[in-house]
N, C-alpha and C positions, 0 to 999 in steps of 0.2 A: 638394485648396486647402483651407485654415482658415477657420474661423469667424472672429467678432471675438476670443475666448479668446487675451485678450494672454497595407610602409610607405612610400607616394610624399609625401615631403615636400613641401608647396610650397616655393619659394624665399624665404627669410627674412631679414630685416634686424633680428633681434630684439636687444634689447639683452643686451651679454655679461654683465655683473654681475646677474644675476635674482633677487633673495630669495624669491622665493614663486612656486611654482608653481600654476595650478589647475588641475587633470587634470580633463578633461570627454571623458566617450564618450558617442556619441550613435547611434541606427541610427531613423531615419523617422523623426524629431523636427520633422518641417516646423513642424506648430502650434507648438512651445514654446521652439525652439531660439534666438529672436531676444531672446526675454525673457530665457533664460537669457543669453545674451553680453552683455547689456546689464547686468543688473545686476552682472556681475562687472567690466564700463566704467564702472561706475558709483563703484566702490568708494574712497575715500579715502583714499589711504593718502601716509606719508612716506618708499615705499621702491618699488623695483622691482619688477613682480610682469608673467608672462606667461601667456596662456592657451592649454593645450596640447590639442587637440581631436583625439580619433582618430573618426572617421566610418569605420564598418563597413560602409559600401558601400550607403548609404541607397539606395531605390527611387523615392522622393518625390522632392521638392525641396530635402531639408535639403543635400545639399552644394552646390550654389547659392548657397543661402543665406551656407554656410561661406564661400564664393569670394569673396562679395561681403564679408562683415566684412571676409576678408581682405586685401581690396584696399583699405579703408577703415584698418585699423591694423595695418600690416604690423609696425610695431614690438613689440606687443601678444602678436598671433594665428601661432600655429603650428599647421598642420593634416598631420595624417596621414590621409590618403585612401587606404584600402586600394583594392587593385584586384579585391580578391573579397570575399565575407563570412566574417570569422574567427570568428567568434563572440561572444558579450560578454566570455569569459573569456580569451581570446588579445587580443583590441581590450583591453581593461581592462589586462594587462599592459604590451605595449607603447606604450601611451599613459602608463602609470607611468613606466616606463623612459624616457622621454623626456623627463620633467620635469628642468628642472636648477636648480631652487628649494632653497635650505635647506630652505625648510618646502615643503609640498604641499597644497592645499587640494583638495579634491574638493567637484565638481558635476555632477550627472547633467544631462543633455543636455534631461532634460522638466521640470526643477526651475531655482526660480530664489532668489535671495538678496535679504531683503525690507529690508536693515539695511546704509545706503552705509560701515557704519565696523566691519563682519564680520573683514575681513583687518585690518585696526588692531589690531584690540580681541583679537583671538586673537595677533596674532602678539605683541604686547606681555606680553601673558600668558604667552608660549611662551619669550620672552626672559628675562622675569624669575624663571622656572621652568625653570634650564635642564635637569633632570633628566625635566621633564616630557616625554610620548613622545605626548601625543594629544589634542587639545580639542577642544571642540563647544561651539556656540551653543544655547541655547533660544530659541525665539520668544515669548515673552508676549504672548496678543491676548486683548482681551476682544470675545467674539463676539456680544454681546447688541447692543453700539453698532457692531460692524465695525470697532474701531480698534487700529493697532498700537499696543504699550505700553513694549515695550524688549526684551534679550535679557538671557541670566544664562550664563555660561560656565560649561563644567566642565571637569574634567581628569583625566587619569588617569597614576597614574607606572608604571613595569614597571622592574624590575630585568633 
């Protein structure tokens, strides 16, 4: 049970034209997975996105939480519920290969996004610079007053 801190694929009815896939892996993240998923669902975008979650045979309540969210958001969430523990790398690879979007955003099951515009900001930047292969956002926070100040985008190009 958590404190206050906040491949068998389920039948899916996911939108066919997915622009961004959110790639998430999880293992025993019962205390964190709700916040991770909610931070993605709160994203404000002008495009369709999916959340592809690979659960590596969690033995806590993670899988039940995932199934709950899948029932609530069948058009957004695709689950890869492995029948045995595959290990992080295999789970990561299988989940990545299941992503269908033009762009892929990574979020670990024990992390969350604070900027509701994260996907829109990064996608707009990637479209503006088609040779860019990787982008990331840096969180700016004033720890003295505990206030979120905004984000900066960083980008990388490869030949």
